[in-house]
C-alpha positions, 0 to 999 in steps of 0.5 A: 681116683675121681670116685675116691675124691667124691667119697672123701667129699661125701664123708666130710659133708656127712661129718659136718652134718654129724657135728651140728647140734640136735635134740639127740645123738640119734638125730645127729647120726641120722642126718650124717647117714642121710648125707651118705645115702644122698651122695653115694647111694641110689635114690628111694627106688633102690635105697641103700644100694651103691650109686655106681656098683660097677665102680665101687661097693660099700663094705660093712656098716649100714648102709653098706660102707658107713660107720658113724661114731667115735674112733676105735679104741676111744673111750669117754672115760679116758677123755672126759666128754671129748667129742672127737667123733666122726664118719668112716666110709669103706668101699671096694673099688676096681683098679682098672675098668678095662675088661682085659685087665684081669678083672676075673682073676681072684686071690685065695680069698675069692676077691678080685685082684683088680680091686682095692679096699679104701676107707675115707674118714672125717673126724670133725667132732660132734656138738653135744645134743640137747638131751646130753646137755640137759643131763650134764647140767643136772638142773643147775641154772648156769650154762655149762658150755652146751 
């Protein structure tokens, strides 16, 4: 449970990094990814690998477990430039860390019955990047809120 709280904190901090304005959306996404890498992954010696793989492993995404973007079923077409975007981190964690707890038993899909897949999400929004603001202003000389 302690690791789950730490993952939730890391996801929130990553969403805060994503929220901050920058020169481009790619820059914002890169900063959000860097927070996850620094908190939940190993250092430069083994980039992208989980910090505590015996306890929890990232599932899907790149690096493993991370998705940075808008929520599923969200479209800018239906909500004119609403910046509801954020970070999702999915990981598979062991329930019990004792050897006699059935850690070797598997279900029909070959997954350990002593583990659960959890997802931490933080949707704080995202400030428009500088290049997005400039494209929305279309050469006008007034501030459009960017």
